C-alpha positions as CSV (number, residue, x, y, z in Angstrom):
1,M,75.5,48.4,-29.4
2,F,76.9,47.4,-26.2
3,K,80.4,47.5,-27.6
4,Y,79.9,51.5,-28.1
5,F,78.2,51.5,-24.4
6,L,81.5,50.0,-23.1
7,I,83.6,52.8,-25.5
8,L,81.2,56.0,-23.9
9,I,82.1,54.8,-20.1
10,F,85.4,54.2,-21.2
11,F,86.2,58.1,-22.6
12,T,84.4,58.8,-19.5
13,L,86.4,57.6,-17.3
14,L,89.4,58.6,-18.7
15,S,87.9,62.4,-19.2
16,N,87.1,62.1,-15.3
17,T,90.6,60.8,-14.8
18,Q,92.4,64.0,-16.5
19,A,90.0,66.5,-14.8
20,S,90.8,64.6,-11.6
21,N,94.7,65.0,-12.1
22,K,94.1,68.7,-13.1
23,E,91.8,69.4,-9.8
24,K,94.4,67.9,-7.6
25,I,97.3,69.3,-9.2
26,I,95.6,73.2,-8.7
27,E,94.2,72.6,-5.3
28,N,97.8,71.5,-4.6
29,L,99.7,74.5,-5.9
30,Q,97.1,76.7,-3.8
31,N,97.7,75.4,-0.8
32,T,101.7,75.8,-1.8
33,I,103.1,79.3,0.1
34,S,106.7,77.7,-0.4
35,L,108.3,74.8,-1.6
36,S,112.2,73.7,-0.7
37,F,114.1,71.1,-3.0
38,Q,117.3,69.8,-4.5
39,F,117.6,70.7,-8.3
40,E,119.1,69.2,-11.2
41,Q,119.7,71.0,-13.9
42,N,120.6,70.7,-17.4
43,I,121.5,73.6,-19.5
44,N,122.5,72.0,-23.4
45,G,124.3,69.2,-21.7
46,K,126.2,71.1,-18.8
47,V,124.5,69.4,-16.0
48,E,124.5,71.6,-12.0
49,N,123.6,70.4,-8.9
50,G,122.0,72.6,-5.8
51,N,119.0,73.4,-3.5
52,C,116.5,76.0,-3.8
53,V,113.6,77.9,-2.2
54,I,110.7,79.1,-3.6
55,Q,108.1,81.3,-2.0
56,Y,105.1,82.4,-3.6
57,P,104.8,84.8,-5.7
58,K,108.1,85.1,-7.9
59,K,110.8,84.5,-5.4
60,I,113.4,81.8,-5.4
61,F,116.8,81.2,-4.0
62,C,119.4,78.6,-5.3
63,E,122.7,77.4,-4.1
64,Y,124.7,75.7,-6.5
65,Q,126.7,73.0,-5.1
66,K,130.2,72.7,-7.1
67,K,130.5,76.5,-8.0
68,D,130.2,79.8,-5.7
69,K,127.4,80.1,-7.6
70,I,123.5,81.3,-6.5
71,L,120.4,82.7,-8.5
72,V,118.3,84.8,-6.7
73,S,114.6,86.4,-7.2
74,N,113.1,89.1,-5.1
75,G,109.9,89.3,-7.3
76,K,110.8,91.6,-9.8
77,S,114.5,91.0,-10.4
78,L,116.9,87.9,-10.8
79,V,120.5,88.0,-10.1
80,I,122.7,85.0,-11.0
81,K,125.9,85.7,-9.1
82,T,129.3,83.5,-9.4
83,K,132.7,84.3,-8.1
84,V,134.3,86.1,-11.3
85,S,130.1,87.2,-12.9
86,F,127.4,89.1,-11.9
87,Y,124.3,89.4,-14.0
88,R,120.6,90.9,-13.2
89,Y,117.8,90.7,-15.2
90,P,114.3,92.1,-15.4
91,L,112.5,88.9,-14.0
92,D,109.6,89.8,-16.7
93,R,111.8,88.9,-19.3
94,T,113.0,85.1,-18.6
95,P,110.4,82.0,-18.3
96,L,110.8,82.2,-14.4
97,N,108.6,84.9,-14.2
98,L,105.9,82.8,-15.6
99,I,107.1,79.2,-13.5
100,L,107.4,81.2,-10.3
101,D,103.7,82.6,-10.9
102,K,101.8,80.1,-9.1
103,N,98.2,81.8,-9.9
104,F,99.4,82.2,-13.7
105,I,100.3,78.3,-13.8
106,I,96.7,77.3,-12.1
107,K,94.9,79.8,-14.8
108,K,97.0,78.2,-17.6
109,I,96.6,74.6,-16.3
110,G,93.0,74.5,-16.0
111,N,92.6,75.5,-19.9
112,L,95.3,72.8,-21.0
113,K,95.2,69.3,-22.0
114,E,97.6,66.9,-19.5
115,K,100.1,64.3,-21.1
116,I,100.5,61.7,-19.1
117,L,104.7,60.8,-19.1
118,D,106.4,57.4,-18.6
119,K,102.9,56.8,-16.5
120,I,104.8,58.5,-13.6
121,Y,104.5,62.2,-14.8
122,I,101.6,64.8,-15.7
123,N,102.9,67.4,-18.2
124,F,101.6,70.8,-19.2
125,E,103.0,72.5,-22.3
126,I,102.7,76.4,-21.7
127,V,103.4,79.0,-24.8
128,E,103.3,82.5,-23.4
129,N,104.9,86.0,-24.9
130,D,107.3,83.9,-27.0
131,N,108.1,81.3,-24.1
132,E,107.2,78.1,-24.4
133,I,107.4,75.9,-20.8
134,N,106.4,72.2,-20.3
135,I,106.0,72.0,-16.5
136,F,105.9,68.3,-14.6
137,F,104.0,67.3,-11.7
138,D,104.4,64.0,-10.0
139,K,101.0,61.6,-11.0
140,K,100.9,60.3,-7.3
141,T,101.8,63.5,-5.1
142,F,100.7,66.5,-7.9
143,N,104.1,68.2,-7.0
144,L,105.8,70.2,-9.2
145,V,109.0,68.0,-9.8
146,G,110.4,70.3,-12.7
147,W,110.3,72.7,-15.6
148,Q,111.6,72.9,-19.2
149,T,112.4,76.1,-21.3
150,K,114.8,78.4,-23.0
151,D,116.6,81.0,-21.7
152,I,117.1,84.6,-22.8
153,Y,120.3,83.0,-25.1
154,Q,117.5,80.3,-26.6
155,N,120.1,77.5,-24.7
156,I,117.0,74.3,-23.5
157,N,117.3,74.5,-19.8
158,V,115.7,71.1,-18.1
159,T,115.2,71.3,-14.3
160,Y,114.4,68.2,-12.3
161,L,113.3,68.3,-8.5
162,S,113.7,65.9,-5.8
163,S,113.4,66.2,-2.0
164,I,110.6,67.7,-2.2
165,K,109.5,69.8,1.0
166,I,106.4,72.1,1.0
167,N,105.2,75.0,3.2
168,Q,108.3,75.3,5.3
169,L,109.5,78.6,6.9
170,V,111.0,81.0,4.9
171,D,113.8,83.1,6.1
172,K,112.4,86.4,4.2
173,N,115.5,88.0,3.8
174,L,116.7,84.9,1.7
175,F,115.1,87.0,-1.3
176,K,117.5,90.2,-0.9
177,L,119.4,90.8,-4.2
178,P,123.0,90.3,-3.7
179,T,125.1,93.0,-4.6
180,Q,128.1,93.6,-7.4
181,N,131.2,93.0,-5.8
């Protein structure tokens, strides 16, 4: 009988810990207006680095280090521009549409089971409109620290965030879409 009591207490504590992680992540997201960070992006083994700023809802600006490349979303369209190419997509046709929507993430997290990875990351797997997105949060700070998606060409895209700063002042002009040369 005592053995069953201990098992019951263990599972109760375990479920409270998971609920607590979710609550802290949700609270952190609700209080986040903007994020600035460095990133490492791995698309099918091709690694690129740079800096990004996200402003909720659905705005992002990224500068890549080694290439003259930027990625910009104004909340409706996504532009990827380099010296030699220019691509414009409707944002709602990309996984970033969901990643940049903190209210969507908050709603989904509330209904998902978390996974703990390497004792330092909290992971949620979201499947929505043929998109499979794995979102990762730091277990200590509850900050967003990365995501894994498939892009429109079915390439696996893993993005790691570091040097994260929350709610920094952001120049609204940063999210104006560049024009094609």
